[in-house]
C-alpha positions as CSV (number, residue, x, y, z in Angstrom):
1,X,-121.6,93.7,57.2
2,X,-122.4,90.7,54.9
3,X,-122.7,93.1,52.1
4,X,-119.3,94.4,52.7
5,X,-117.9,90.8,52.8
6,X,-119.5,89.9,49.5
7,X,-118.0,93.1,47.9
8,X,-114.6,92.2,49.2
9,X,-114.9,88.6,48.0
10,X,-116.0,89.9,44.5
11,X,-112.9,92.1,44.4
12,X,-110.6,89.3,45.2
13,X,-112.3,87.1,42.6
14,X,-111.8,89.8,40.1
15,X,-108.1,90.2,41.0
16,X,-107.5,86.5,40.8
17,X,-109.2,86.4,37.3
18,X,-107.1,89.2,36.2
19,X,-103.9,87.5,37.5
20,X,-104.7,84.3,35.7
21,X,-105.3,86.1,32.5
22,X,-102.0,88.0,32.7
23,X,-100.3,84.7,33.5
24,X,-101.6,82.9,30.4
25,X,-100.6,83.6,26.8
26,X,-102.4,86.2,25.0
27,X,-104.8,84.9,22.5
28,X,-106.2,86.5,19.4
29,X,-109.8,88.1,19.7
30,X,-110.6,86.2,16.5
31,X,-109.2,82.7,16.4
32,X,-108.8,80.9,13.0
33,X,-106.7,78.2,11.3
34,X,-105.3,78.1,7.8
35,X,-105.8,75.1,5.5
36,X,-103.7,75.1,2.2
37,X,-104.3,72.9,-0.7
38,X,-101.3,72.9,-3.1
39,X,-98.4,70.7,-4.4
40,X,-96.3,69.4,-1.5
41,X,-93.2,71.7,-2.1
42,X,-95.2,74.8,-2.6
43,X,-97.5,74.0,0.4
44,X,-94.5,73.7,2.7
45,X,-93.2,77.1,1.4
46,X,-96.6,78.8,2.0
47,X,-97.0,77.3,5.5
48,X,-93.7,78.9,6.5
49,X,-94.0,82.3,4.6
50,X,-97.5,83.6,4.5
51,X,-98.3,86.5,6.8
52,X,-101.8,85.0,7.5
53,X,-100.0,82.0,9.1
54,X,-97.5,84.1,11.1
55,X,-100.2,86.6,12.6
56,X,-102.7,83.9,13.6
57,X,-102.3,84.5,17.3
58,X,-102.2,88.4,17.1
59,X,-104.2,89.5,20.2
60,X,-105.5,92.4,18.1
61,X,-106.9,90.2,15.4
62,X,-110.4,91.1,14.1
63,X,-112.6,90.4,11.1
64,X,-111.1,93.4,9.1
65,X,-107.5,92.5,9.7
66,X,-108.2,88.9,8.7
67,X,-109.8,90.1,5.5
68,X,-106.8,92.1,4.6
69,X,-104.5,89.2,5.4
70,X,-106.6,86.8,3.2
71,X,-106.2,89.3,0.3
72,X,-102.4,89.4,1.1
73,X,-102.3,85.6,1.1
74,X,-103.7,85.4,-2.3
75,X,-101.1,87.8,-3.7
76,X,-98.2,86.1,-1.8
77,X,-99.5,82.6,-3.0
78,X,-99.2,83.8,-6.6
79,X,-95.7,85.2,-6.0
80,X,-94.5,82.1,-4.3
81,X,-95.8,80.0,-7.2
82,X,-94.1,82.2,-9.7
83,X,-90.6,81.9,-7.9
84,X,-91.1,78.1,-8.2
85,X,-91.8,78.3,-12.0
86,X,-95.6,78.5,-11.9
87,X,-96.5,81.9,-13.6
88,X,-100.2,81.1,-14.3
89,X,-101.3,79.8,-10.9
90,X,-104.9,80.2,-9.8
91,X,-105.5,81.0,-6.2
92,X,-108.8,80.7,-4.4
93,X,-109.5,81.9,-1.0
94,X,-112.6,81.6,1.3
95,X,-113.3,82.1,5.1
96,X,-115.6,79.7,6.9
97,X,-117.0,81.5,9.9
98,X,-119.6,78.9,10.7
99,X,-117.7,77.4,13.7
100,X,-114.9,78.1,16.1
101,X,-112.2,78.6,15.2
102,X,-112.9,80.1,11.8
103,X,-111.2,78.4,8.9
104,X,-109.4,80.1,6.0
105,X,-109.0,77.8,3.1
106,X,-106.5,78.6,0.4
107,X,-106.5,76.4,-2.9
108,X,-103.6,77.0,-5.3
109,X,-103.9,75.4,-8.7
110,X,-100.4,76.0,-10.0
111,X,-101.0,75.1,-13.6
112,X,-98.3,74.0,-16.1
113,X,-94.7,74.7,-14.9
114,X,-92.5,77.0,-16.8
115,X,-89.3,75.5,-18.2
116,X,-86.2,76.8,-19.6
117,X,-86.2,77.1,-23.3
118,X,-82.8,78.5,-23.9
119,X,-79.8,80.2,-22.2
120,X,-77.6,82.8,-23.6
121,X,-74.4,83.4,-21.5
122,X,-72.3,86.4,-22.7
123,X,-69.1,87.7,-21.4
124,X,-67.9,91.2,-21.8
125,X,-64.7,93.1,-20.9
126,X,-61.1,92.0,-21.1
127,X,-61.9,88.2,-20.8
128,X,-63.9,88.3,-24.0
129,X,-60.7,88.6,-26.2
130,X,-58.4,86.7,-23.9
131,X,-57.6,83.4,-25.3
132,X,-56.2,82.0,-22.2
133,X,-59.6,82.8,-20.4
134,X,-61.5,80.8,-23.0
135,X,-61.4,77.5,-20.9
136,X,-62.8,79.3,-17.9
137,X,-65.7,80.8,-20.0
138,X,-66.3,77.4,-21.4
139,X,-66.4,76.0,-17.9
140,X,-69.0,78.6,-17.0
141,X,-71.1,77.6,-19.9
142,X,-70.7,73.9,-19.5
143,X,-71.3,74.0,-15.7
144,X,-74.5,76.2,-16.1
145,X,-76.9,74.4,-13.8
146,X,-80.2,75.6,-15.1
147,X,-80.3,73.9,-18.3
148,X,-83.0,73.8,-21.1
149,X,-85.8,71.6,-20.4
150,X,-85.5,72.1,-16.6
151,X,-88.1,73.8,-14.4
152,X,-87.5,77.4,-13.9
153,X,-87.1,78.3,-10.2
154,X,-86.0,81.8,-9.1
155,X,-83.5,80.3,-6.4
156,X,-81.8,78.1,-9.0
157,X,-81.8,80.9,-11.5
158,X,-79.9,83.0,-8.9
159,X,-77.7,80.0,-7.9
160,X,-76.7,79.4,-11.6
161,X,-75.7,83.1,-12.1
162,X,-73.5,83.0,-9.0
163,X,-71.8,79.8,-10.2
164,X,-71.1,81.1,-13.7
165,X,-69.4,84.3,-12.1
166,X,-67.5,82.1,-9.8
167,X,-66.2,80.0,-12.7
168,X,-64.9,83.1,-14.6
169,X,-63.6,85.0,-11.5
170,X,-61.5,82.0,-10.3
171,X,-58.6,83.0,-12.8
172,X,-57.3,86.3,-13.7
173,X,-60.6,88.1,-13.5
174,X,-61.2,88.3,-9.9
175,X,-63.8,91.1,-10.0
176,X,-66.1,89.4,-12.6
177,X,-69.7,90.2,-11.9
178,X,-73.2,90.0,-13.5
179,X,-73.7,93.1,-15.6
180,X,-77.2,92.3,-16.8
181,X,-79.6,89.4,-16.7
182,X,-83.0,88.7,-17.8
183,X,-85.5,85.8,-17.4
184,X,-88.1,86.5,-20.1
185,X,-91.2,84.4,-19.4
186,X,-93.7,83.6,-22.2
187,X,-96.9,82.6,-20.3
188,X,-98.5,81.2,-23.5
189,X,-95.8,78.6,-24.1
190,X,-94.7,78.3,-20.4
191,X,-91.2,78.8,-21.5
192,X,-88.4,80.9,-19.9
193,X,-85.8,82.6,-22.1
194,X,-82.7,83.2,-20.1
195,X,-79.8,85.6,-20.7
196,X,-76.8,86.7,-18.7
197,X,-74.0,89.1,-19.4
198,X,-70.9,88.7,-17.1
199,X,-68.6,91.6,-17.1
200,X,-65.1,90.2,-16.5
201,X,-63.5,93.5,-15.3
202,X,-59.7,93.9,-15.5
203,X,-57.1,91.2,-15.3
204,X,-55.7,90.8,-11.7
205,X,-52.2,90.1,-10.5
206,X,-51.0,89.2,-7.1
207,X,-49.5,92.2,-5.2
208,X,-47.8,92.6,-1.9
209,X,-48.4,89.8,0.6
210,X,-49.8,91.3,3.9
211,X,-49.9,89.0,6.9
212,X,-51.9,89.8,10.1
213,X,-52.5,87.8,13.2
214,X,-49.0,86.2,13.8
215,X,-47.5,86.2,17.4
216,X,-45.3,83.2,18.1
217,X,-44.3,82.8,14.5
218,X,-42.7,85.3,11.9
219,X,-44.5,86.7,8.9
220,X,-41.6,85.1,6.8
221,X,-42.7,81.6,7.9
222,X,-46.2,82.4,6.5
223,X,-44.7,83.8,3.3
224,X,-42.6,80.8,2.8
225,X,-45.5,78.5,2.2
226,X,-47.0,80.8,-0.4
227,X,-47.4,79.1,-3.8
228,X,-47.5,82.5,-5.7
229,X,-45.1,85.5,-6.0
230,X,-45.8,89.2,-6.5
231,X,-46.7,89.8,-10.1
232,X,-48.2,86.3,-10.8
233,X,-51.6,86.1,-12.5
234,X,-54.4,85.7,-9.9
235,X,-55.6,82.1,-9.5
236,X,-58.2,81.1,-6.9
237,X,-57.0,77.6,-6.7
238,X,-53.6,78.8,-5.5
239,X,-55.3,80.8,-2.8
240,X,-57.2,77.8,-1.7
241,X,-54.0,75.7,-1.8
242,X,-52.1,78.4,0.2
243,X,-54.8,78.2,3.0
244,X,-54.7,74.5,3.1
245,X,-50.9,74.3,3.3
246,X,-51.0,76.9,6.1
247,X,-53.6,74.8,8.0
248,X,-51.8,71.6,7.3
249,X,-48.5,73.0,8.7
250,X,-50.1,72.8,12.1
251,X,-49.0,76.3,12.9
252,X,-52.4,77.8,12.5
253,X,-56.0,77.1,13.7
254,X,-57.6,79.5,11.2
255,X,-56.6,81.0,8.0
256,X,-58.3,83.5,5.6
257,X,-56.7,84.6,2.4
258,X,-58.0,86.9,-0.2
259,X,-56.8,89.6,-2.6
260,X,-58.3,93.1,-2.9
261,X,-60.9,92.9,-5.5
262,X,-61.1,96.6,-6.4
263,X,-60.5,97.1,-10.1
264,X,-58.3,100.2,-9.3
265,X,-55.6,97.9,-7.8
266,X,-55.9,95.0,-10.4
267,X,-52.2,95.4,-11.7
268,X,-51.0,94.7,-8.1
269,X,-53.8,93.7,-5.8
270,X,-52.7,93.4,-2.1
271,X,-52.8,89.7,-1.0
272,X,-54.1,89.7,2.5
273,X,-53.7,86.6,4.9
274,X,-55.1,86.7,8.4
275,X,-54.2,83.8,10.6
276,X,-55.0,82.6,14.1
277,X,-52.2,80.6,15.7
278,X,-52.9,77.1,16.9
279,X,-52.1,75.8,20.4
280,X,-48.4,74.8,20.6
281,X,-49.5,71.3,21.9
282,X,-52.1,69.1,20.4
283,X,-53.5,65.6,21.4
284,X,-56.1,63.8,19.6
285,X,-57.3,60.1,19.3
286,X,-60.0,58.2,17.6
287,X,-61.6,55.0,17.0
288,X,-62.5,53.9,13.3
289,X,-63.2,50.9,11.1
290,X,-62.5,49.9,7.5
291,X,-62.9,46.6,5.8
292,X,-59.2,46.2,5.0
293,X,-58.0,46.1,8.6
294,X,-61.1,46.1,10.7
295,X,-61.4,48.2,14.0
296,X,-58.6,50.9,14.3
297,X,-57.3,52.9,17.1
298,X,-55.3,56.0,16.4
299,X,-53.5,58.5,18.8
300,X,-51.5,61.6,18.0
301,X,-49.3,64.2,19.7
302,X,-47.8,67.1,18.1
303,X,-45.7,70.0,19.3
304,X,-45.6,72.8,16.7
305,X,-42.9,74.9,18.3
306,X,-40.1,72.7,19.7
307,X,-37.9,74.8,22.0
308,X,-39.5,77.9,20.5
309,X,-37.7,77.2,17.1
310,X,-40.9,76.5,14.9
311,X,-39.6,72.9,14.4
312,X,-42.5,70.6,14.6
313,X,-42.6,67.2,16.3
314,X,-45.3,64.7,15.6
315,X,-46.0,61.2,16.8
316,X,-48.8,58.8,15.6
317,X,-49.7,55.4,17.1
318,X,-52.1,53.1,14.9
319,X,-53.3,49.9,16.1
320,X,-55.7,47.5,14.2
321,X,-56.1,43.8,13.5
322,X,-53.2,43.7,11.0
323,X,-50.9,46.7,11.5
324,X,-49.3,48.0,14.6
325,X,-47.3,51.1,13.8
326,X,-45.6,54.0,15.8
327,X,-44.0,56.8,13.9
328,X,-42.1,59.8,15.2
329,X,-41.5,62.8,12.9
330,X,-39.5,66.1,13.2
331,X,-40.0,68.7,10.6
332,X,-38.0,71.8,10.0
333,X,-39.8,75.2,9.5
334,X,-40.6,75.8,5.8
335,X,-38.1,77.9,3.9
336,X,-38.8,80.0,1.0
337,X,-40.6,78.1,-1.8
338,X,-42.2,75.7,0.6
339,X,-39.1,73.7,1.1
340,X,-38.7,71.6,4.3
341,X,-37.0,68.6,5.7
342,X,-38.5,65.7,7.6
343,X,-36.5,63.4,9.9
344,X,-38.6,60.3,10.7
345,X,-38.3,56.9,12.7
346,X,-40.7,54.1,12.5
347,X,-41.5,50.8,14.3
348,X,-44.1,48.6,12.7
349,X,-45.4,45.1,13.0
350,X,-47.7,43.7,10.2
351,X,-49.6,40.4,10.2
352,X,-51.0,40.1,6.7
353,X,-52.0,36.9,4.8
354,X,-49.9,34.6,7.2
355,X,-46.8,36.8,6.9
356,X,-45.6,38.5,10.1
357,X,-43.1,41.2,9.7
358,X,-41.3,43.5,12.3
359,X,-39.6,46.6,10.9
360,X,-37.5,49.5,12.3
361,X,-36.7,52.4,10.0
362,X,-35.1,55.7,10.3
363,X,-34.7,58.4,7.5
364,X,-34.7,61.8,6.3
365,X,-36.4,63.4,3.3
366,X,-36.0,66.7,1.6
367,X,-39.3,68.1,0.3
368,X,-39.9,70.8,-2.1
369,X,-42.6,72.3,-4.2
370,X,-45.3,74.9,-3.1
371,X,-47.8,72.9,-4.9
372,X,-50.7,70.4,-4.1
373,X,-48.4,67.4,-4.7
374,X,-44.8,68.2,-3.3
375,X,-41.8,66.1,-4.4
376,X,-39.0,64.7,-2.3
377,X,-35.6,63.0,-2.0
378,X,-35.4,60.3,0.5
379,X,-32.7,58.4,2.3
380,X,-33.9,55.9,4.9
381,X,-32.5,52.6,6.6
382,X,-34.6,49.7,7.1
383,X,-34.2,46.4,9.2
384,X,-36.9,43.8,9.1
385,X,-37.5,40.3,10.6
386,X,-40.3,38.1,8.9
387,X,-41.9,34.9,9.6
388,X,-44.0,33.0,7.0
389,X,-46.8,30.8,8.3
390,X,-44.6,30.1,11.4
391,X,-42.2,28.0,9.2
392,X,-39.8,30.3,7.4
393,X,-37.9,33.1,9.2
394,X,-35.7,35.7,7.6
395,X,-33.9,38.9,8.4
396,X,-33.1,41.7,5.8
397,X,-31.9,45.2,5.8
398,X,-31.5,48.0,3.2
399,X,-30.3,51.5,3.2
400,X,-32.6,53.1,0.5
401,X,-32.0,56.2,-1.7
402,X,-35.0,57.4,-3.6
403,X,-36.6,60.3,-5.4
404,X,-40.4,61.1,-5.7
405,X,-41.9,63.4,-8.2
406,X,-45.7,64.3,-8.2
407,X,-47.9,66.3,-10.6
408,X,-51.4,67.3,-9.9
409,X,-53.9,69.4,-11.6
410,X,-57.4,69.1,-10.5
411,X,-60.5,71.2,-10.2
412,X,-60.7,70.5,-6.3
413,X,-58.4,69.3,-3.7
414,X,-60.7,67.0,-1.8
415,X,-63.3,65.6,-4.2
416,X,-62.1,66.5,-7.8
417,X,-64.3,65.9,-10.8
418,X,-61.8,67.0,-13.4
419,X,-57.9,66.8,-13.8
420,X,-55.2,64.3,-13.0
421,X,-52.7,63.2,-10.4
422,X,-49.5,61.5,-11.4
423,X,-46.7,60.3,-9.0
424,X,-43.6,58.4,-9.6
425,X,-40.7,57.1,-7.4
426,X,-37.4,55.6,-8.3
427,X,-34.7,54.3,-6.0
428,X,-32.7,51.4,-4.7
429,X,-30.1,50.1,-2.4
430,X,-26.6,49.2,-3.2
431,X,-24.8,45.9,-2.5
432,X,-22.7,47.2,0.4
433,X,-25.7,48.6,2.3
434,X,-28.3,45.9,1.8
435,X,-28.8,42.1,2.3
436,X,-30.1,42.0,-1.3
437,X,-29.2,44.9,-3.7
438,X,-32.2,46.3,-5.8
439,X,-33.5,49.0,-8.0
440,X,-37.1,49.9,-7.6
441,X,-39.6,52.1,-9.6
442,X,-43.3,52.6,-9.0
443,X,-45.8,54.9,-10.7
444,X,-49.5,56.0,-9.9
445,X,-52.0,57.9,-11.9
446,X,-55.5,59.1,-11.5
447,X,-57.5,60.8,-14.3
448,X,-60.9,62.5,-13.5
449,X,-63.3,63.1,-16.3
450,X,-66.7,64.7,-15.9
451,X,-69.3,63.2,-18.3
452,X,-72.0,66.0,-18.1
453,X,-73.3,67.5,-15.0
454,X,-74.1,64.4,-12.9
455,X,-71.7,61.8,-14.1
456,X,-68.0,61.4,-13.4
457,X,-65.4,58.8,-14.8
458,X,-62.5,57.9,-12.7
459,X,-59.5,56.0,-14.4
460,X,-56.9,54.8,-12.0
461,X,-53.6,52.8,-12.6
462,X,-50.5,51.7,-10.8
463,X,-47.5,49.8,-11.9
464,X,-44.2,48.8,-10.1
465,X,-41.1,46.8,-10.7
466,X,-38.0,45.7,-8.7
467,X,-34.9,44.7,-10.4
468,X,-32.7,42.3,-8.3
469,X,-31.2,38.8,-8.2
470,X,-34.1,37.5,-6.0
471,X,-36.9,38.9,-3.8
472,X,-35.3,37.2,-0.7
473,X,-33.3,39.6,1.4
474,X,-35.3,42.8,0.2
475,X,-37.4,44.2,3.0
476,X,-41.1,43.7,2.4
477,X,-41.7,47.6,2.3
478,X,-40.1,47.6,-1.2
479,X,-42.2,44.6,-2.5
480,X,-45.6,44.5,-4.0
481,X,-49.0,43.1,-2.9
482,X,-52.5,44.5,-3.9
483,X,-56.1,43.8,-3.2
484,X,-58.5,45.7,-0.9
485,X,-61.0,48.6,-0.9
486,X,-58.6,51.1,-2.4
487,X,-56.8,48.8,-5.1
488,X,-58.6,45.6,-6.5
489,X,-62.0,45.4,-4.9
490,X,-63.6,41.9,-4.1
491,X,-60.5,40.7,-2.4
492,X,-59.1,40.8,1.1
493,X,-56.4,43.4,2.0
494,X,-53.2,42.7,0.2
495,X,-54.3,39.1,-0.7
496,X,-53.1,39.2,-4.2
497,X,-49.2,38.4,-4.3
498,X,-46.9,35.5,-4.4
499,X,-47.9,32.2,-2.7
500,X,-45.3,30.8,-0.4
501,X,-45.7,28.2,2.4
502,X,-49.3,28.9,2.8
503,X,-48.9,32.7,2.9
504,X,-49.2,35.6,0.5
505,X,-45.8,37.6,0.3
506,X,-44.7,40.5,-1.8
507,X,-43.4,40.2,-5.3
508,X,-41.2,42.3,-7.6
509,X,-44.0,43.1,-10.2
510,X,-47.2,45.0,-9.9
511,X,-49.9,46.2,-12.2
512,X,-53.4,47.5,-11.2
513,X,-56.1,49.2,-13.2
514,X,-59.6,50.5,-12.3
515,X,-62.5,52.1,-14.2
516,X,-65.3,53.7,-12.1
517,X,-68.4,55.6,-13.2
518,X,-70.4,57.6,-10.7
519,X,-73.7,59.1,-11.2
520,X,-74.5,61.9,-8.6
521,X,-78.0,62.2,-7.3
522,X,-78.4,65.7,-5.9
523,X,-75.2,67.5,-4.3
524,X,-73.8,64.8,-2.2
525,X,-75.2,61.3,-2.9
526,X,-74.1,59.1,-5.8
527,X,-74.2,55.5,-7.0
528,X,-71.2,53.9,-8.7
529,X,-70.3,51.0,-10.9
530,X,-66.7,49.8,-11.3
531,X,-64.2,47.3,-12.6
532,X,-60.8,46.7,-11.2
533,X,-57.9,44.5,-12.3
534,X,-54.5,43.8,-11.1
535,X,-51.9,41.4,-10.0
536,X,-48.6,41.2,-8.0
537,X,-46.1,38.5,-8.9
538,X,-42.4,37.9,-8.8
539,X,-40.8,37.6,-12.1
540,X,-41.7,37.4,-16.0
541,X,-44.9,38.4,-17.6
542,X,-48.2,37.3,-16.2
543,X,-51.6,37.4,-18.0
544,X,-53.7,35.8,-15.1
545,X,-55.0,39.2,-13.9
546,X,-57.3,39.2,-10.8
547,X,-60.6,41.1,-11.6
548,X,-63.2,42.6,-9.4
549,X,-66.3,44.4,-10.2
550,X,-69.5,45.7,-8.7
551,X,-71.5,48.7,-7.6
552,X,-71.6,51.1,-4.6
553,X,-72.9,54.3,-3.1
554,X,-71.0,57.5,-2.5
555,X,-71.5,60.3,-0.1
556,X,-69.4,63.6,-0.5
557,X,-67.9,64.9,2.8
558,X,-65.3,67.6,3.7
559,X,-62.6,64.9,3.9
560,X,-63.4,63.2,0.6
561,X,-66.2,60.7,-0.6
562,X,-67.3,58.0,1.7
563,X,-67.6,54.8,-0.4
564,X,-69.5,51.6,0.2
565,X,-69.0,49.0,-2.3
566,X,-70.4,45.5,-3.0
567,X,-67.7,43.8,-5.0
568,X,-67.4,40.5,-6.7
569,X,-63.8,38.9,-6.9
570,X,-63.8,36.8,-9.9
571,X,-60.8,34.8,-9.1
572,X,-62.1,33.6,-5.8
573,X,-65.8,33.7,-6.7
574,X,-66.6,35.8,-3.7
575,X,-68.7,38.7,-2.9
576,X,-67.2,41.4,-0.3
577,X,-68.7,44.6,1.2
578,X,-66.0,47.2,1.4
579,X,-65.9,50.7,2.9
580,X,-63.4,53.5,2.2
581,X,-62.9,57.2,2.5
582,X,-61.3,59.5,-0.1
583,X,-59.3,58.5,-3.1
584,X,-56.1,56.3,-3.1
585,X,-53.7,58.7,-5.0
């Protein structure tokens, strides 16, 4: 009996042990760890990629399998070193089985890194004899990222080829591709001789526009925003602009646009646009901060299809320490050529530099130009009350007639490195429709110049003038002040202007200039040095220009560069830390 009990208990114990083993993770028959001695970057790559690391917990691991994995690890280490530019790497491997777990030691002596000696970029096909394609070929060569003297890495070699193809395929030659490439390595001199041949393929032209995905809106509405026509030369920048215009219209939540890149249809390549319509109603709000106006609250509501007519209604409320603004907009559907009309009304209170203004405005603008910088004709009515230092009160009004013309040619819409933006506006208000008749002109210009691969120069200027008998009676919207993180840094927001009764008010003359040099460190971070100068005054010619200079950091984002600057305002002998996002075009 006792013997039977003992046998039963033994069976129970075995079952419990088996269950416990089944409930715990499977461990290798032979346990080991891997120690790698190599330069930091190479070590990190090997720790993630070696098979001997990945198979460490294999439950079937034994001494023979480990031996094969060690041999593989030596070969894989040499290959990994070669992709990082080390073509003469020495790899040593040993297995220490004296203790538990065993230890596999890999020692990689990479030797001298191979560097790029020279680069030969050739273009074949129709682009080679196309004079108009020469700037794009030159851009591919100048923008080549793996330059002589730099370490050769396989990943950067592949990325450089992709970027060169992209530069050439961006205009006319949409099917450009790498026809041949060679990285000839000289182990004796540790030099890489690179050659690439890019076949341009045939020249492409836009063909028929084919729209898919529309439900609430017509295909014609999508076509009306197109900056191209059938038969135009292919231009990727115009495709990107088209996508952006469709998204900014508010009608669509997603847009994909591309041409058919098959060489057989190059003469009239179908232009396909796939859209996903956005919700009819949209509400958003946010809290922000900038050094010009402090904490900021913004709320928006839009209706993209008022009464199922494709008219767009928008409202925005902005509240901060200096400006309270409510604006309502009603936009017509876009007509052919990207033409649309905007009806707006605005209520705004400003408390800036001891001048308090309250303005009501209503107007209409006729906008035209399927480009990155549309132009407009404007008619608006303005009524304003102002109070200066609690002492002087005044009321003014004006019906304004104006025209704005813009020109833009840049290599990117958000964070350009090369190109220009120019905008000018002229207008005025006649005697019968204003408390003070005036004529007004203002111009802005930004010039982007790349100085090599990692350095950018930005030149920015603004000038304005108002012709009238006096500034009194002109709504402050049409006068000029300057200073702040987007104009003359080192000074408070709109603190440069005409002194009056302890306040700074707008004047009838404006001039601002800026020079900024940015050195980019990596893809997104940069350091900048700048010099700004400007003034706003009322009449005559002034030479007492306010200057500001300093340095800052930059960070590229999808909405433009974030900028943090430490600026010294020479006129006030004052340092200011200022933040901004994007460029003030």
